[in-house]
C-alpha positions, 0 to 999 in steps of 0.5 A: 720909876716906882715898882708897883710890886714893891708893896708885896715885898714883905710877902715875897720875903716871907715866902722866900724865907719859908721855901729856903728851909727846903719845905714843899710850897704849901700853896703850889701843890699839884694833884696829878690824878684825882682817884675819888672825892677822898683820894688823889695822887700827889707827888706820885703817891696816893694821898687822903684829901682833907683839904677840899670843900667837897663836903658831900662828895658829889664830884664823882657821883654817877648821875652828876657826871652823866648830866654833865656829859650829856649837856656837853654833847647837847650844848657844846663847851661854852656859851660865849656870852652873858646871861643877858645876851646869848648866854642863857641856855635851858640848863641855866634855867633848870639849875635856877629852878632846882635852887628855888625848889631846894630853898623853897624860895621864889627867885634864884640867880646863878653866877659864874662863881661864888665870889662873883655872887657876893661881889654882884649882889652886895655891890648892887643892892647897897650903894652910896648913902646906904650902910652895910653892917658886917662881921669883921671876919667876913670872907674876902668876896664880901669885903670886895663887894662892899668896896665896889658898891660904895656903901658905908661899911660898919664892921663889928667884932666876930659873932658879937651880938651886942656889938652888932646892935650897937652899930645898928643903933648909930645908923641914921634914921631912914638910911638903907641898911644891909646886915651881912652874916655867914652861916659857917665861917670858913677858917675856924669852922665856927657858926654864927648865932643867926637867929638872934642876929637876924631878929635884931637886924629886923628890929632895926629895919635892916635887910639881911644877907647870909652867906651859906657857902660852907653849910649848904647841903650839909647843915639843916634838916634839908641841907639849906644851911645854918639859917634853916637849922636855927629856924630863921630862914624865912627872915633872910632876904638874900641867901648867897651860896656856891657850887664849889663846895657841897654841890661839887662843881663851880659857880655861885648863886643868890636866892631870895623872896624879894618881889623885885629881885628879878631886876637884878638881872639887868642892874648887877654888873658882875652878872650882866658883863660876865660870860655865863657858865658852860651848860655842862657845869650848870647841868651837873649843878642842877643834878647835884642840888636835886640829889642833895635834897635827899641826902639825909644819910650822907649828912648823918655820916658827915656829922659822925666824921666831924665828931670823931675827928674833932674828939680824936684831935682834941684828945691828942692835945691839939688846939682846935678852933671850936670847942665842939664840932659844929660844921664839916671844918675842923681847924687846928691852930698852929704856934706860928707859920714856920711850924704850921708849914712844917706840920703841913709838910709832915702830914703830906709825907704821911699821905694826908693833904690839909689846907695851910691857912695864914694871914690875911685869910685867917682871923687875928693873925693866926696860922692854922691847918684847916681840915674839911671833911667829906661825907665819903670819908670812911670811918677807917679813913678818919681813924687813919687821919687821926694817927697821921696827925699824932705822928706828925705832931710828935715829929714837929713837937706840937704835941 
């Protein structure tokens, strides 16, 4: 009998070899207590958090917590139903209204996760006979949405404007076309040249979907993301986002100005056949989204943190994923998985948690340490973090 787990043997062997060195499992960390958006108790000691997506530090905001507690009392723990059945409560509609106001768009649709938003929207709007043109470094949820929808998938080299246009030119005349881009790519923390790419997509008659998961709340004058920052948000047909980053809770969404968008509530299977989010979750999300509309000071502080950390790590001699700080993500490239894991553990012993990222999540087979900054990190914490990297890097022999 064929063992269906045999296909995972190379990964099992790699993981076993890594753990045999005595290293802490970098993918099994347990937080015993979260003290604040920037500090948690890990392995019995206070640890600075530099590996969460809590970009705007909303997880402990008093207004957000109060909204969740009130909704828990008013509506109970969950809906036990799909949005199309008994799963739409007033907090769900309120959350969608908050999203429409935040983006200045006509329609908003809330999903149970950001992954599900990509899966649902992409698989529903692009099907057999249609073409999806997407960046090769797109998130797994985007690729899975393409696979589920049965459209013809045409990838192009990461952030390569010419490569994207060449592929658009090869698509048959009259075929349905969807270009999928991300504002911030989560591994390296780099941004897309959306303005140029969207202009080309429109010239070729394609619709455009932009995933702004890692930029919402932070990038752009109003925190609407890279498309707003580059002045091309009005040309985007669909914006996908998540509540599990800057919003500080869990869930996903799509906003759009397309006049027929509301039909998605009846034809999008991951929306129709999934229980809706608990009312307490969407109540926290709606409150957070409305507060993010007035968070210019927080955005400015987060940008300052990003510039300081990027400069500090570069001055120490670390290889970084971007030449300049362009998002809240600072990626530190490691020589290989073994030394990357050793560096991760050395930082943990210093009292710092970052993400160890490895293939297939990372581009070009690289191993990196991903640092995700928070607007609640103090200037003093950022300097402490730089010192931790210096000591750990010298200990492992990376700098």
